[in-house]
Residue, then its C-alpha position, 0 to 999 in steps of 0.5 A: m450392102a449400100a455404103i455411104t461415102i463419107m470422104d474420098d481423096a488423095n490420102i483416104s476413103m472413107w465408108y460407112y455401112p449403116e445396116s452393119k454399123i461398120l465404119h471403113h476406112q482405106i489409106h492411100r498414102f502416108f499422111y500426118g498432121k491436120p489432114f490425118r486428124d480431121a480424117l479421124n475426126k470424121g469417123v467420130e462424126v459417123f460414130q455420133k451421126y449413125g452410132a457406128r459400133k465397129w471400125l474397119s481399119d484398111d491401113r496396108a498403105e499406112t507407113a508410121l504415125t508421128p509421135e505428135d499424131l500418136k500423142w492426139g490420137d490417145e489423149d484427143w481422138f480415142p476417148r471421144v470415139a469410145r465414149c460414142g461406143w466404139k466396140y470393134w476393131a478390124i485392122v488389115m495391117p500395113e505392109k511395112i514393118v514399121g507400121q505394123l509395129t505401131l498398130k499392133k501397139l495400139a491394138d493392144k492398148y485400145s484392147a485393154q480399154g474394151v475395144t474388141t480388136r483383131i488383125f486379118s490379111s484382107v478386107d474381106e475378112a475384116k468385114n465378115w467378121l464385123e458383120g458377125c459382131p453384134 
């Protein structure tokens, strides 16, 4: 399946798979604030432009999110991406426990708001699951 490269820098790479409507990001290192928000906003743009419905988060290199970024995500980013039709979220968990705890809380919160969420140990497993989602 051909991917469209959305962004690729020292912090994050992001691709879109049009056939399966999957947005896929891979975090390369801890980053926060404006660069973090800009990356997530790119994801919202992909959902708007291409009609994406599924997000694959490869967060193995993530450590934790700052309180400011968490608040922004809850109050600003999540409502926007949810309105765009986000339905499925596959997460490849961070290697560090603190990152795992944060993402587990987010997964529970977004699941309660209608995003079907599953946690995986590999990108291939996550992508296979998303490809099987409507």
